[in-house]
C-alpha positions in Angstrom: 11.3 -6.0 -7.3 8.8 -5.3 -10.4 7.8 -9.1 -9.6 7.1 -8.8 -5.9 4.9 -5.6 -6.1 2.9 -7.2 -9.0 2.5 -10.1 -6.4 2.0 -8.2 -3.3 -0.8 -5.9 -5.8 -2.5 -9.3 -6.7 -2.6 -10.3 -3.1 -4.3 -7.0 -1.8 -6.4 -7.2 -5.0 -7.8 -10.5 -3.7 -8.1 -9.7 -0.1 -10.4 -6.5 -1.5 -12.5 -8.1 -3.4 -13.2 -11.0 -1.0 -13.5 -8.4 2.0 -16.3 -6.7 -0.7 -17.9 -9.8 -1.6 -18.2 -10.9 2.5 -19.5 -7.1 3.1 -22.1 -7.3 0.6 -23.4 -10.6 1.4 -23.6 -9.7 5.3 -25.0 -6.4 4.2 -22.6 -4.6 6.6 -20.5 -2.1 5.3 -19.0 -0.7 8.3 -15.4 -1.9 7.3 -16.0 -0.1 4.0 -12.8 2.5 4.7 -10.5 -0.6 5.1 -12.0 -2.0 2.1 -11.6 1.2 0.0 -7.7 1.7 1.4 -6.8 -1.9 1.0 -8.0 -1.8 -3.0 -5.9 2.1 -3.6 -3.0 1.6 -1.0 -2.7 -2.4 -1.9 -3.8 -3.1 -5.0 -3.6 0.0 -7.2 -0.5 1.8 -5.7 1.3 -1.6 -5.7 0.6 -2.3 -8.9 1.8 1.3 -10.2 5.0 0.8 -8.4 5.4 -2.5 -10.1 4.8 -1.0 -13.6 7.0 1.4 -13.1 9.9 -0.7 -11.7 9.5 -2.6 -14.7 9.7 -0.1 -16.9 12.7 1.6 -15.2 14.4 -1.2 -13.5 17.0 0.9 -12.3 14.7 2.9 -10.0 13.8 -0.8 -8.8 17.6 -1.4 -8.1 18.2 2.0 -6.4 18.6 2.1 -2.1 15.4 4.2 -2.2 13.3 2.2 -4.5 14.1 -0.6 -2.2 12.8 1.7 0.7 9.7 2.1 -1.2 9.2 -1.3 -1.3 9.5 -2.5 2.1 7.8 0.8 3.8 4.8 -0.1 1.5 5.0 -3.7 2.7 5.0 -2.8 6.3 2.6 0.3 5.9 -0.3 -1.2 4.8 -1.3 -4.1 7.2 0.0 -1.7 10.0 -2.7 0.8 8.9 -5.4 -1.5 7.7 -5.5 -3.5 10.7 -5.3 0.0 12.9 -8.2 1.4 11.0 -10.4 -2.0 11.5 -9.8 -2.4 15.1 -10.5 1.3 15.5 -13.9 1.0 13.4 -14.7 -2.1 15.0 -14.0 -0.9 18.9 -14.7 2.7 19.1 -13.2 4.4 21.8 -12.1 1.3 23.2 -9.3 1.3 21.2 -8.2 4.9 21.4 -4.6 3.7 22.3 -4.4 1.3 19.1 -5.5 4.3 17.1 -1.4 5.2 16.9 -0.8 2.5 14.4 -3.1 4.0 11.8 -1.1 7.2 11.1 2.4 5.4 11.7 1.2 2.8 8.9 -0.2 5.7 7.1 3.0 7.6 7.4 5.2 4.6 6.5 3.3 4.3 2.7 3.4 7.9 2.4 7.1 8.0 2.8 7.4 4.8 0.2 5.3 6.7 -2.3 7.2 9.7 -1.7 10.2 8.0 -2.5 9.1 6.4 -5.5 7.6 10.1 -6.9 10.3 12.2 -6.0 13.3 10.3 -4.9 13.2 6.9 -6.5 15.6 7.3 -9.2 12.7 7.7 -12.0 14.3 11.2 -13.1 17.4 9.6 -13.2 16.1 6.5 -14.9 14.6 8.8 -17.7 17.8 10.5 -18.3 19.7 7.7 -18.8 17.5 6.0 -21.3 17.2 9.4 -23.4 
């Protein structure tokens, strides 16, 4: 689980860097919110999750740890695509705007499982 989270983290890092470079070269910063959210939720959050799961493998193997991983993996693309479509299409994409909160909710639920229910407390108790 830790390795997969780090792999996804590296993938989102590359996408975020390329997106930032592309915006800078084109001098068009319209998609800055997507770039920022992709870096924070895709790169940083998944890297932190991968580090925690490496330190606490019992948490990674728990059912909630697996839920965290899959909710995060599914939620990030949903939220980023929804955000990009709404930014680029404006009012024409109003019906598509529901994808942003759905993706965001999946990510928040996944992070909640990691931080609150993901078995990290149990793992800490086992190690001490």
